MARLUM-398403 format. One line per 4 residues: number of its first residue (from 1); for each residue x, y, z of N, C-alpha, C, O. Coordinates in pm, whole numbers, plus 50000, padded with zeros to 5 digits. Each point is the difference from the previous one (the first is absolute). Last residue first. Layout:
NUM) X/Y/Z/X/Y/Z/X/Y/Z/X/Y/Z  ...
This chain:
210) 28707/23810/89445/49910/49924/50057/50066/49992/50169/49940/49935/50087  50028/50482/49538/50092/49902/50062/49948/49904/50097/49938/50047/50096  49757/50193/49526/50069/50009/50123/50117/49919/50037/50001/49887/49951  49662/50303/49608/50066/49907/50037/50093/50036/50133/50081/50092/49988
206) 49513/50096/49645/50079/50061/50108/50035/49848/50062/49906/49924/50023  49744/50113/49684/50108/50059/49942/50119/50028/50073/50092/50061/49945  49473/49745/50188/50027/49902/49902/50119/50085/49903/50029/49953/49890  49745/50305/50427/50063/49880/50082/50020/49874/49938/50019/49898/50067
202) 49813/50534/49725/50125/49980/50066/50068/49909/50063/50122/49985/50006  49427/50138/49834/50055/49919/49912/50160/49970/50026/50067/49911/49949  49654/50504/50273/49920/49883/49946/50120/49903/49876/50043/50059/49901  50179/50244/50511/49920/50003/49880/49938/49885/49926/50060/49895/49980
198) 50050/50173/50557/50061/49924/49880/49920/50034/49877/49887/49950/49989  50166/50341/50504/49911/49909/49915/50075/49937/49863/50077/50071/49936  50125/50093/50574/49981/50041/49831/49893/49906/49979/49977/49898/50066  50264/50260/50416/49901/49918/49930/49974/50061/49872/49973/50119/49986
194) 50444/49941/50346/49895/50092/49946/49915/49900/49929/50074/49931/49930  50384/49977/50269/49899/50017/50107/49857/50041/49952/49908/49995/50081  50460/49912/49618/50050/50100/50110/49879/50035/50096/49968/50114/50032  49794/49629/49638/50123/50042/49964/50075/50130/50073/49967/50117/49983
190) 49619/49458/49962/50063/50102/50090/50137/50045/49950/50089/49917/49984  49429/49839/49737/50142/50001/50075/50039/50110/50092/49931/50102/50005  49575/49690/49897/50098/50040/49884/50133/49974/50062/50022/49897/50063  49607/50001/50162/49933/50096/49949/50087/50049/49854/49960/50066/49904
186) 50160/49604/50498/49863/49973/49919/49941/50100/49895/49899/49968/49937  50656/49978/50101/49884/50011/50073/49853/49976/49966/49967/49985/49882  50609/49989/50008/49875/49943/49967/49888/50045/50125/50024/49965/50116  50474/50280/49831/49939/49899/50062/49843/50003/49964/49926/50096/50022
182) 50572/50105/49771/49885/50006/50020/49930/49879/50068/50036/49888/49964  50424/50393/49816/49969/49886/50102/49842/50044/50028/49970/50118/50018  50341/50016/49521/49928/50070/50096/49942/49879/50113/49939/49911/49942  50296/50024/49637/50094/50036/50101/49928/50029/50144/50049/49980/50112
178) 49713/50123/49411/50087/49900/50008/50101/50039/50135/50042/50114/50017  49499/50133/50008/50103/49981/49903/50098/49871/50012/49997/49940/50108  49551/50267/50034/50003/49864/49998/50102/49983/49895/49986/49934/49898  49753/50456/50220/50107/49948/50071/50070/49880/50020/50067/49968/50098
174) 49536/50278/49667/49968/49918/50132/50139/49953/50086/50002/49934/50104  50010/50280/49476/49931/50090/50090/49995/49935/50114/50042/50053/50103  50131/49675/49561/50108/50102/50041/49904/50109/50111/50057/50036/50103  49684/49643/49677/50096/49918/50116/50116/50101/50022/50063/49983/50104
170) 49653/50186/49564/49916/49975/50115/50068/49937/50113/49979/50036/50116  50205/50010/49447/50032/50134/50093/49924/49969/50108/50052/50032/50106  49957/49596/49658/50135/50022/50051/49998/50157/50083/50057/50032/50104  49566/49805/49631/50037/49938/50143/50118/50041/50050/50004/50033/50118
166) 49931/50103/49460/49873/50078/50102/50043/49971/50124/50034/50078/50088  50188/49682/49597/50088/50130/50021/49897/50063/50106/50038/50047/50108  50027/49419/49774/49889/50122/49987/50040/50128/50027/50021/49990/50121  50274/49631/49889/49901/49947/49887/49907/50135/49985/49968/50046/49890
162) 50405/49824/50424/50020/50145/49906/49888/49979/49914/49998/50085/49911  50069/49706/50621/50012/49980/49850/49969/50115/49926/49939/50096/50047  50336/49819/50416/49849/50069/49939/50024/49976/49853/50099/50021/49930  50199/49782/50534/49997/50047/49846/49827/50044/49974/49901/49961/50064
158) 50315/49985/50377/50097/49924/49953/50013/50069/49852/50097/50059/49951  49713/50121/50549/49966/49992/49870/50112/49951/49926/50106/50058/50022  49912/49783/50481/50018/50115/49884/49934/49974/49881/49984/49887/49955  49818/49947/50511/50107/49977/49911/50029/50118/49909/49925/50096/49982
154) 49745/49623/50427/50068/50113/49978/50103/49994/49892/50075/49902/50010  49425/49901/50153/50142/49958/49939/50053/50153/49990/49940/50102/49969  49634/49849/50241/50091/49991/50079/50136/49988/49932/50103/50023/50065  49486/49763/49668/49972/50128/50109/50137/49999/50096/50039/49887/50030
150) 50058/49818/49546/49870/50003/50099/50027/50161/50082/50098/50074/50007  50021/49793/49439/50052/50033/50131/49882/50015/50109/49894/50061/49983  50016/49891/49550/50033/49895/50054/50071/49986/50170/49998/49907/50081  49928/50504/49576/49871/49913/50032/50010/49880/50084/49905/49984/50077
146) 50494/50248/49794/49931/50066/50082/49887/49931/50050/49984/49964/50117  50385/49734/49697/49915/50077/49942/49935/50086/50093/49962/49930/50095  50487/49878/50007/49866/49977/50026/49935/50093/49910/50041/50117/49996  50507/49667/50033/49911/50094/49997/49833/49976/50049/49978/49890/50051
142) 50650/50006/49934/49855/49970/50021/49900/50092/49997/50027/50112/50044  50371/49969/49643/49998/50005/50159/49829/49943/50042/49894/50039/49950  50581/49974/49593/49818/49973/50067/49998/50016/50154/50093/49970/50075  50272/50129/49458/49971/49980/50134/49863/50030/50066/49932/50103/50000
138) 50339/49721/49526/49920/50063/50078/49996/50001/50108/50017/49888/50049  50338/50065/49522/49946/49950/50146/49887/50081/50053/50014/50122/50000  50254/49936/49558/49846/49968/49987/49961/49929/50108/49901/49927/49991  50506/50300/49924/50033/49849/49978/49847/49939/50018/49980/49880/50017
134) 50105/50534/50078/50036/50043/49869/50029/49812/49939/50038/49958/49891  49572/50148/50479/50104/50087/49991/50091/49975/49843/49932/50006/49898  49509/50044/50222/50119/49882/49985/50120/50069/50004/50002/50114/49955  49608/50100/50312/50078/50015/49867/50103/49897/49974/50103/49991/50067
130) 49389/50051/50235/50150/49991/49994/50070/50001/49891/49949/49934/49910  49590/50332/50251/50048/49895/49949/50134/49984/49995/50071/50100/49988  49717/50258/50203/50045/49904/50054/50022/49861/49966/50037/49908/50073  49850/50546/49732/49863/49915/50051/50050/49904/50108/49915/49956/50077
126) 50400/50309/49689/49937/50103/50062/49866/49920/50071/49943/50045/50099  50476/49632/49792/49899/50111/49933/49962/50095/50094/50039/49997/50116  50380/49673/50033/49886/50008/49977/49949/50147/49931/50052/50110/50018  50402/49743/50101/49950/49888/49997/49820/50002/49964/49944/49896/49963
122) 50497/50452/49837/49882/49948/50089/49954/49880/50007/49992/49936/49896  50444/50337/49940/49960/49833/50003/49872/50017/50100/50013/49961/50116  50169/50459/49772/50059/49915/50128/49966/49875/50035/49997/49947/50111  49921/50391/49534/49920/49997/50109/50021/49896/50127/49931/49961/50095
118) 50338/50096/49512/49969/50151/50031/49918/49975/50124/50034/50059/50102  50076/49556/49659/50097/50041/50098/49982/50129/50041/50065/50033/50099  49621/49807/49613/49980/49902/50134/50121/50030/50078/49994/49980/50122  49959/50252/49489/49894/50032/50075/50010/49937/50122/49977/50053/50109
114) 50330/49797/49570/50022/50113/50054/49925/50083/50089/50054/50075/50082  49843/49519/49671/50126/49958/50122/50006/50136/50061/49983/50010/50121  49735/50034/49538/49935/49933/50098/50101/49953/50124/49973/49992/50120  50188/50155/49435/49940/50128/50070/49912/49959/50153/49988/50080/50092
110) 50245/49564/49630/50106/50114/50061/49918/50115/50074/50030/50046/50110  49719/49637/49626/50022/49930/50120/50099/50108/50049/49962/50046/50108  49677/50221/49626/50114/49893/49978/50040/49925/50115/49958/50043/50107  49525/50188/49770/50147/50023/50063/50107/49888/49983/49970/49880/50004
106) 49549/50107/49841/50072/50085/49953/50144/50035/50029/50085/50036/49918  49500/49702/50285/50061/49939/49857/50121/50072/49923/50070/49941/49917  49697/50220/50491/50106/49865/50051/50047/49914/49862/50092/49920/49987  49651/50511/50059/50136/50000/49990/50072/49873/49999/50115/49974/49964
102) 49411/50071/50055/50039/50027/49846/50130/49999/50024/50060/49943/49909  49728/49967/50467/49974/49891/49869/50038/50028/49906/50017/49915/49913  50035/50401/50438/50101/49885/50024/49958/49889/49874/50087/49935/49941  49620/50418/50126/50117/50036/49962/50107/49898/49978/50064/49987/49896
98) 49513/49921/50290/49993/50034/49878/50152/50019/49931/50049/49931/49910  49944/50033/50571/49968/49880/49928/49988/50042/49856/50103/49971/49938  49929/50373/50386/50130/49959/49945/49983/49841/49917/50085/49961/49919  49609/50372/50358/50022/50035/49883/50138/49935/49904/50047/50042/49895
94) 49786/49926/50592/49882/49956/49920/50015/50035/49852/49912/49964/49923  50405/50148/50429/50008/49856/49963/49877/49935/49944/49985/49878/49983  50249/50616/49925/49973/49929/50128/49927/49869/49943/49967/49978/49883  50474/50363/49938/49871/49929/49970/49924/49940/50130/50069/49962/50093
90) 50371/50267/49853/49899/50043/50077/49875/49951/49952/49899/50057/50039  50571/49846/49759/49897/50091/49947/49842/50056/50067/49907/50056/49942  50446/49639/50255/50095/50116/49911/49885/50074/49958/49981/50107/50058  49879/49531/50212/50105/50064/50047/50075/50122/49940/50064/50087/50060
86) 49564/49670/49728/49959/50035/50155/50082/50083/50051/49966/50114/50032  50151/49646/49558/49886/50126/49991/49978/50043/50115/50006/50122/50003  50280/49527/50035/50055/50089/49932/49908/50116/49976/50036/50113/50032  49759/49516/50117/50088/50069/50087/50097/50075/49964/50046/50063/50095
82) 49700/49702/49620/49906/50056/50055/50054/50045/50124/49916/50063/50064  50362/49696/49655/49964/50132/49916/49900/50104/50079/50000/50123/49986  50135/49453/50177/50112/50074/50009/49958/50115/49944/50029/50106/50056  49688/49571/49894/50002/49997/50118/50134/50134/50038/49986/50077/50095
78) 49910/49693/49477/49922/50090/50011/49994/50043/50152/49919/50092/50011  50437/49636/49827/49998/50135/49950/49868/50089/50039/50007/50121/50019  50025/49436/50189/50106/50090/50021/49983/50106/49944/49971/50095/50072  49740/49587/49762/49992/50053/50123/50071/50095/50091/49946/50084/50072
74) 50198/49711/49513/49893/50080/49962/49956/50082/50186/50022/50113/50044  50245/49520/49975/50087/50104/49922/49920/50115/49955/50052/50112/50004  49724/49506/50165/50086/50035/50108/50072/50165/49972/49998/50104/50066  49793/49572/49589/49909/50070/50083/50043/50110/50137/49943/50103/50036
70) 50340/49587/49736/49980/50101/49879/49880/50093/50072/50005/50123/49997  50137/49477/50276/50088/50092/49952/49982/50120/49897/50072/50099/50010  49631/49564/50033/49978/50072/50134/50113/50072/50022/49981/50097/50072  49951/49664/49537/49910/50085/50015/49999/50113/50120/49962/50117/50007
66) 50324/49470/49928/50032/50116/49937/49919/50118/49997/50053/50111/50001  49826/49510/50258/50123/50081/50061/50042/50098/49919/50033/50109/50046  49464/49775/49875/50138/49910/49995/50101/50089/50074/49980/50119/50025  49491/50014/50079/50141/50017/49922/50067/49893/49992/49982/49925/50096
62) 49456/50035/49879/50111/50030/50085/50170/50027/49951/50043/49949/49896  49366/50028/50023/50092/50012/49949/50130/50062/50081/50014/50116/50038  49491/49526/49986/50073/50143/50060/50131/50010/49885/50031/49906/49926  49583/49880/49877/50067/49976/50114/50058/50112/50049/49988/50112/49951
58) 49768/49787/49621/49896/50012/50097/50062/50014/50129/49921/50025/50092  50389/49754/49576/49876/50030/49969/49895/50021/50127/49961/49909/50072  50585/50070/50044/49892/49933/49925/49868/50066/49977/49959/50079/50085  50588/50079/50034/49851/50004/49984/49937/49876/49946/50051/49940/49905
54) 50423/50350/50251/49967/49863/49980/49821/50032/50031/49946/50066/50089  50483/50296/49729/49893/49942/50100/49989/49863/49938/50044/49952/49895  50309/50199/49919/50015/50132/50074/49869/49974/50097/50015/50047/50113  50142/49733/49443/50076/49960/50146/49988/50087/50137/50080/49999/50093
50) 49749/50004/49409/50120/50072/50026/50070/49961/50128/50111/50039/50038  49440/49813/49832/50109/49940/49904/50127/50039/50024/50092/49921/49981  49590/50278/50308/50015/49875/50032/50090/49906/49894/50075/49909/50037  49789/50545/49867/50095/50005/50116/50007/49840/50047/50114/49969/50032
46) 49579/50080/49633/50153/50026/49941/50075/50028/50110/50118/49970/49980  49432/49937/50133/50069/49894/49911/50132/50029/49970/50089/49916/50016  49691/50413/50201/50065/49929/50093/50047/49873/49935/50101/49942/50040  49687/50391/49688/50145/50059/50059/50014/49900/50095/50122/49988/50008
42) 49469/49915/49825/50097/49985/49886/50131/50044/50062/50094/49922/49985  49551/50136/50284/50030/49864/49977/50124/49984/49904/50102/49935/50023  49725/50485/50067/50103/49949/50109/50008/49844/49991/50090/49940/50057  49614/50285/49607/50141/50076/49992/50089/49928/50110/50112/49963/49966
38) 49428/49948/50061/50047/49895/49872/50149/50080/50011/50090/49921/50026  49643/50302/50307/50056/49851/50036/50076/49931/49879/50103/49934/50019  49911/50583/50017/49916/49906/49945/50072/49867/50036/50117/49964/49983  50040/50485/50289/50025/49913/49867/49875/49905/50006/49948/49966/50107
34) 50244/50291/50269/49874/50068/49917/50000/49978/49885/49969/50093/49924  50293/49739/50442/50059/50071/49886/49928/50059/49926/50047/50065/49907  49791/49697/50465/50097/50089/50069/50060/50071/49884/50039/50114/50023  49657/49582/49854/49920/50111/50059/50142/50100/50047/50010/50120/49972
30) 50116/49461/49847/49942/50115/49891/49909/50110/50067/49969/50100/49935  50222/49561/50358/50113/50057/49899/49923/50096/49917/50025/50120/50009  49695/49596/50187/50016/50125/50084/50133/50078/49938/50002/50122/49990  49833/49525/49796/49920/50094/49991/50027/50086/50093/49958/50115/49984
26) 50333/49539/49965/49987/50053/49891/49901/50131/50008/50033/50107/49949  50187/49685/50525/49911/49957/49855/49985/50087/49897/49988/50117/50037  50346/49870/50472/49892/50047/49892/50002/49934/49853/50092/49972/49923  49953/49866/50646/50072/50025/49836/49928/50072/49903/49883/49974/49973
22) 50145/50050/50605/49891/49957/49882/50082/50020/49838/50043/50103/49950  50131/50044/50517/50037/49885/49965/49950/49929/49861/50059/49918/49929  50101/50606/50273/49888/49887/50012/50040/49899/49921/50083/50010/49910  50188/50356/50053/49937/50065/50124/49875/49861/50058/49942/50001/50108
18) 50299/49983/49479/50121/50057/50124/49961/50015/50108/50072/50000/50100  49678/49823/49467/50018/49933/50112/50125/50069/50100/50059/49928/50081  49808/50316/49525/49872/49959/50062/50029/49903/50121/49936/50023/50103  50425/50160/49605/49934/50095/50137/49883/49935/50037/49969/50022/50118
14) 50282/49731/49559/50033/50010/50111/49927/50090/50121/49978/49975/50119  49857/50048/49438/49963/49841/50044/50084/50019/50145/49929/50002/50100  50122/50344/49651/49861/50036/50036/49956/49837/50112/49930/49979/50100  50481/50094/49650/50010/50086/50116/49864/49997/50062/49987/50023/50120
10) 50045/49759/49456/50083/49933/50085/50015/50095/50140/50021/49929/50099  49746/50271/49539/49927/49866/50043/50085/49935/50120/49948/49980/50110  50257/50374/49669/49873/50039/50114/49938/49892/50048/49973/49982/50119  50359/49951/49580/50056/50032/50120/49923/50050/50094/50023/50002/50121
6) 49850/49892/49396/50003/49885/50081/50090/50041/50149/50005/49904/50077  49894/50436/49656/49862/49929/50008/50027/49913/50103/49951/49999/50113  50409/50223/49691/49933/50087/50132/49881/49947/50028/49944/50043/50101  50452/49654/49643/49889/50104/49990/49965/50041/50093/50018/49932/50101
2) 50293/49606/49717/50006/50157/50073/49918/50104/49945/50013/50034/49882  50140/49421/50063/49876/50071/50003/50002/50138/50103/49963/50009/50116
């Protein structure tokens, strides 16, 4: 079963649990993909029959080993393309997601390997998400969501969600860039000793090293 739609489903299921433990349900999957729940139910059944997901009616959708491998291959494509667009074509980090969604289905494996080599085999994309290597191995760093970090916690910005371009721009303006060291305060965060307000919604879109 090979189709861009199937790849998008598997990639979305993987990404949902990459930074938190709650499994994805068909209704949440429908919301993330912007697709009618009935269509999601039908595709999940097809993916289950093909051996890519496990699912019981009204329950969570989880990847099988085969599904995880295919999802990681798509995640690798997406994140390498995002990195390529930023480093080679001067895209900003809030512009690359939609472009990568299109290109990830079009580039050949050969071209993707050349892009990876040209970039120096990067481990992380512009948003801090880990890029699976050519063997689909992913490097993880212990993390804490900014919303859950206690006052006084100091850590580097590890990852920023790319879901909302407007929020990405606000996070950029606040100086919460990937790699920046911040200390959680009562009113927001301190960056290089300067107190900064955290944009609304950003505490659930920014992850710090634990």
